[in-house]
C-alpha positions as CSV (number, residue, x, y, z in Angstrom):
1,M,-17.6,24.7,-7.4
2,F,-19.3,28.0,-8.5
3,L,-18.3,30.4,-11.2
4,R,-19.6,33.8,-10.0
5,A,-19.8,36.5,-12.7
6,P,-21.6,39.8,-13.2
7,L,-25.3,39.7,-13.8
8,T,-24.8,40.1,-17.6
9,P,-22.1,37.5,-18.5
10,T,-20.9,37.3,-22.0
11,F,-20.8,33.8,-23.4
12,F,-19.1,34.5,-26.7
13,T,-17.1,37.2,-28.3
14,G,-16.2,36.5,-31.9
15,T,-16.4,37.7,-35.5
16,T,-18.9,37.2,-38.2
17,T,-20.2,38.8,-41.4
18,D,-23.8,38.0,-40.5
19,E,-25.5,40.5,-38.2
20,S,-28.1,37.9,-37.2
21,F,-25.4,35.4,-36.0
22,N,-26.3,33.8,-32.6
23,C,-23.5,32.8,-30.2
24,P,-24.3,29.8,-28.0
25,L,-20.7,29.0,-27.0
26,F,-18.2,30.5,-24.6
27,S,-15.0,31.6,-26.3
28,S,-12.1,34.0,-26.1
29,P,-12.3,37.5,-27.6
30,V,-11.1,37.6,-31.3
31,T,-10.3,41.0,-32.9
32,T,-11.2,41.5,-36.6
33,S,-12.8,44.2,-38.7
34,L,-16.3,43.4,-37.5
35,N,-17.0,42.3,-33.9
36,T,-20.2,40.7,-32.7
37,V,-20.8,40.4,-29.0
38,C,-23.5,38.0,-27.7
39,A,-24.5,38.6,-24.1
40,A,-26.9,37.0,-21.6
41,V,-29.2,39.7,-20.2
42,K,-31.3,39.8,-17.1
43,G,-35.0,40.2,-17.3
44,G,-35.0,40.7,-21.0
45,S,-33.2,44.0,-20.8
46,S,-31.0,45.3,-23.6
47,N,-27.8,45.5,-21.5
48,H,-25.1,44.3,-23.9
49,R,-22.0,45.0,-21.7
50,P,-19.4,42.3,-22.3
51,L,-18.0,40.1,-19.6
52,T,-14.8,41.5,-18.3
53,G,-13.8,39.0,-15.6
54,V,-14.7,35.7,-13.8
55,V,-14.4,35.3,-10.1
56,F,-13.6,31.8,-8.8
57,E,-15.0,31.1,-5.3
58,P,-14.9,27.4,-4.0
59,F,-17.1,26.0,-1.4
60,E,-16.3,26.7,2.2
61,E,-15.4,23.0,2.7
62,V,-13.0,23.1,-0.2
63,K,-11.4,26.2,1.3
64,K,-10.6,24.2,4.4
65,E,-9.0,21.4,2.4
66,L,-7.0,23.8,0.4
67,N,-5.5,25.1,3.6
68,L,-4.3,21.5,4.3
69,V,-2.3,21.3,1.0
70,P,1.3,21.9,2.1
71,S,3.4,24.4,0.2
72,G,6.8,23.0,1.2
73,Y,8.8,21.0,-1.3
74,H,9.7,18.2,1.1
75,Q,6.1,17.7,2.4
76,S,3.8,15.1,1.0
77,L,0.9,16.3,-1.1
78,A,-1.0,13.0,-0.8
79,R,-1.1,12.8,3.0
80,Q,-4.6,13.0,4.5
81,K,-5.8,11.8,7.9
82,Y,-2.7,9.7,8.3
83,A,-1.5,9.7,11.9
84,D,2.1,9.8,12.9
85,E,1.5,6.7,15.0
86,S,0.2,4.8,11.9
87,E,3.3,5.9,10.0
88,A,5.6,4.7,12.7
89,S,3.7,1.4,13.0
90,I,4.0,0.7,9.3
91,N,7.8,1.2,9.5
92,E,8.0,-1.2,12.4
93,Q,6.0,-3.8,10.5
94,I,8.4,-3.4,7.5
95,N,11.3,-4.2,9.9
96,V,9.4,-7.2,11.2
97,E,8.9,-8.6,7.7
98,Y,12.5,-8.1,6.7
99,N,13.8,-9.8,9.9
100,V,11.6,-12.8,9.4
101,S,12.7,-12.9,5.8
102,Y,16.3,-12.9,6.9
103,V,15.8,-15.8,9.3
104,Y,14.0,-17.8,6.5
105,H,16.9,-17.1,4.2
106,A,19.4,-18.4,6.8
107,M,17.3,-21.6,7.0
108,Y,17.4,-21.9,3.2
109,A,21.2,-21.6,3.3
110,Y,21.5,-24.3,6.0
111,F,19.3,-26.9,4.4
112,D,21.0,-26.3,1.0
113,R,24.4,-27.3,2.4
114,D,25.9,-30.4,0.8
115,N,26.2,-32.2,4.1
116,V,22.5,-31.5,5.0
117,A,21.0,-31.8,1.4
118,L,17.3,-31.4,2.2
119,K,16.3,-29.6,-1.0
120,G,12.6,-29.6,-0.2
121,L,13.1,-27.8,3.1
122,A,15.6,-25.5,1.4
123,K,13.1,-24.6,-1.3
124,F,10.3,-24.1,1.3
125,F,12.3,-21.6,3.3
126,K,13.6,-19.8,0.3
127,E,10.0,-19.2,-1.0
128,S,9.0,-18.2,2.5
129,S,11.8,-15.7,2.7
130,E,10.8,-14.2,-0.7
131,E,7.2,-13.9,0.4
132,E,8.1,-12.0,3.6
133,R,10.2,-9.7,1.6
134,E,7.3,-9.1,-0.8
135,H,5.2,-8.2,2.3
136,A,7.8,-5.7,3.4
137,E,7.8,-4.1,0.0
138,K,4.0,-4.0,-0.1
139,F,4.1,-2.0,3.2
140,M,6.7,0.3,1.7
141,E,4.5,1.0,-1.3
142,Y,1.5,1.7,1.0
143,Q,3.6,4.0,3.2
144,N,4.5,6.1,0.2
145,K,0.9,6.0,-1.1
146,R,-0.4,7.5,2.1
147,G,2.3,10.2,2.2
148,G,4.5,8.7,4.9
149,K,8.2,8.2,4.9
150,V,9.8,4.8,4.8
151,K,12.5,4.5,7.5
152,L,14.4,1.2,7.3
153,Q,15.8,-0.1,10.6
154,S,18.5,-2.5,11.5
155,I,18.1,-6.3,10.8
156,I,19.2,-8.7,13.5
157,M,21.8,-11.3,12.4
158,P,20.0,-14.7,12.4
159,L,21.2,-18.1,13.4
160,S,23.3,-20.1,11.0
161,E,23.0,-23.6,12.7
162,F,19.6,-25.2,13.1
163,D,20.5,-28.7,14.2
164,H,19.0,-29.8,17.5
165,E,20.1,-32.8,19.6
166,E,16.6,-33.9,20.6
167,K,14.4,-32.6,17.8
168,G,16.6,-32.7,14.8
169,D,17.1,-29.8,12.4
170,A,13.9,-30.1,10.4
171,L,11.5,-30.1,13.3
172,Y,13.5,-27.4,15.1
173,A,13.5,-25.1,12.1
174,M,9.8,-25.7,11.4
175,E,8.9,-24.9,15.0
176,L,10.9,-21.7,14.8
177,A,9.1,-20.9,11.6
178,L,5.7,-21.4,13.4
179,S,6.8,-19.0,16.2
180,L,7.8,-16.4,13.6
181,E,4.5,-16.6,11.8
182,K,2.6,-16.1,15.1
183,L,4.9,-13.2,15.9
184,T,4.2,-11.6,12.5
185,N,0.4,-12.2,13.1
186,E,0.6,-10.5,16.5
187,K,2.4,-7.5,15.0
188,L,-0.2,-7.2,12.3
189,L,-3.0,-7.3,14.8
190,N,-1.2,-4.5,16.7
191,L,-1.0,-2.5,13.5
192,H,-4.7,-3.0,12.9
193,E,-5.4,-1.8,16.5
194,V,-3.4,1.4,15.8
195,A,-5.4,2.0,12.6
196,C,-8.7,1.6,14.6
197,R,-7.5,3.8,17.4
198,N,-6.7,6.6,14.9
199,N,-10.0,6.0,12.9
200,D,-7.9,5.1,9.9
201,V,-10.4,3.0,7.9
202,Q,-8.2,2.7,4.9
203,L,-5.2,1.3,6.8
204,A,-7.5,-1.1,8.7
205,D,-8.9,-2.4,5.4
206,F,-5.4,-2.7,3.9
207,V,-4.2,-4.9,6.8
208,E,-7.4,-7.0,6.8
209,S,-7.6,-7.6,3.1
210,E,-3.9,-8.1,2.3
211,F,-2.4,-9.9,5.3
212,L,-4.6,-11.2,8.1
213,G,-6.4,-13.9,6.2
214,E,-3.2,-15.1,4.5
215,Q,-1.4,-15.1,7.9
216,V,-4.0,-17.4,9.4
217,E,-3.5,-19.8,6.5
218,A,0.2,-19.8,6.9
219,I,0.0,-20.6,10.7
220,K,-2.4,-23.5,9.9
221,K,-0.1,-24.9,7.3
222,I,3.1,-24.7,9.3
223,S,1.3,-26.1,12.4
224,E,0.5,-29.2,10.3
225,Y,4.1,-29.5,9.2
226,V,5.2,-29.4,12.8
227,A,2.7,-32.1,13.8
228,Q,3.9,-34.3,10.9
229,L,7.6,-33.9,11.7
230,R,6.9,-34.8,15.4
231,R,5.4,-38.0,14.2
232,V,8.1,-39.1,11.8
233,G,11.0,-38.3,14.2
234,K,14.5,-37.6,13.1
235,G,15.1,-40.6,10.9
236,H,14.0,-41.7,7.5
237,G,10.7,-39.9,7.8
238,V,12.4,-36.5,7.5
239,W,13.6,-37.5,4.1
240,H,10.0,-38.4,3.0
241,F,8.7,-35.1,4.4
242,N,11.5,-33.3,2.5
243,Q,10.4,-35.1,-0.7
244,M,6.8,-34.0,-0.2
245,L,7.9,-30.4,0.0
246,L,10.1,-30.7,-3.0
247,N,7.4,-32.3,-5.1
248,E,4.5,-30.2,-4.0
249,G,6.4,-26.9,-4.0
250,A,4.6,-25.8,-0.8
251,A,5.3,-22.4,0.7
252,A,4.3,-20.6,3.9
C-alpha cells in the first residue's frame, strides 16, 4: 500500500535547544517554547512547509477486496470464495458422521449387555462411535473457519438388536459397520467433487488430507474382520475374535 503525501512531506516536528539538530524520525507535533521543523524538500529547494495531512490510497486490487468485507453484524468476516453448495455439503457430511456414530454407539450398547458380554466388540464399536463424532466436530470447526453456518439435522434412530439367525450378531454387526464405512467414504468423495466443481482448493485439500486416506484404512481393516468372522462361524471362534479386539484395542 502507498502513503501519498505532498511533495514536501515533514518527517519530524519536535523541540530542541540546538539549532543544528537533524530530525531523521517521523513523529507527532510537540508544542514548546522553541519549535524546530525538519522537512524533506524536492530538488534541493528551501521549501520548509510542514506536512499537514497524509492521504491513504490502497491498490485497486485491495479496493475490490475491501468491497467484499461485509458490514452486517450477522455476516461472516472470514468467508472468501466459499460456495453455498460447499457449505451445504459440509452440513450434510456432519449429519452423516453423527448418524454413523449413533449406529456404532447402539452396537456398543448391545455387545455390552450382560447376556451378550462381548467386551472386545463393545470396546471396538465404542471407539468407532467416538471417532465418527470427532470427525463431525472437525467438519463443524472447518465450517466455522470458512465462514459458513453449522446446521445440525435430525439423526435417525438406529437398531437396538443385532442378532442374526444365520450370521450371528458379531458377523452381522461387522458387515453393517463395513457398509457404513463405505457409505461414509462415498459421501466424502461426493464432498470432494463439490469442492472441485466450485474450484475450492482449500476444501479439497482438507478432505484429502484429513479423511480420505484414513477412510481407506478403515475399510481395509473392517473387511479383514468380516473375512475372519466368516471363517470362525458363530461358535467358539467369536469369543477368540472378541478377545483379540479386547487385547489389541483395535478401532476402526
